[in-house]
C-alpha angles and dihedrals in degrees: 000000000000096000133110131229127183125216107210131168115215130196118180091345095307130108112248131187122282121229106260093198092054088047090053093045094053098040102038096085090055103041114117098162137015123004145207094296092054097051091234133076130181111207131198122194127211092265091054096257115141141202136188115224124196113196105158098112103109138154131182090289095053141254110003103182143014115205118199119199136170091021121169129230116249126038093003089064088060092047091053093046091049091047092053092047092048090051093047086238133148118230109235113190119213089246091060137254126087138253117214132180101216131033089230089067091065092079091060095054120100110266093253091060101041100081097048099039115125123210113224137170114255093249138117093246096049093046093047093047090059093052093044087059094054 
């Protein structure tokens, strides 16, 4: 799908760095082009579905955001959900709102995202159901 999502980790309403080693661990089996050092990775899941990840936004504390674009339905939805969960990140769709995996994460979101955040399981089906409803 030609749609963007942002994986962002929030603490007390502020964006904090994502764990680059966890990113590498989750994505490595799926990388077909690029990689963490290049700021771009193209992933392919076991069902052939793909996604483009941009992860070049860094500051002195590390990688601040992963942007996923052109991601396929199916197994790639599960890969992206597992990646966000492993990073302790919220999924922020381009259309707004936030998807979180535990209710306790709501308090860390910026105020403008707290009220509309939806708690989902970090699974392919849960992730896809949200995007089917958009």
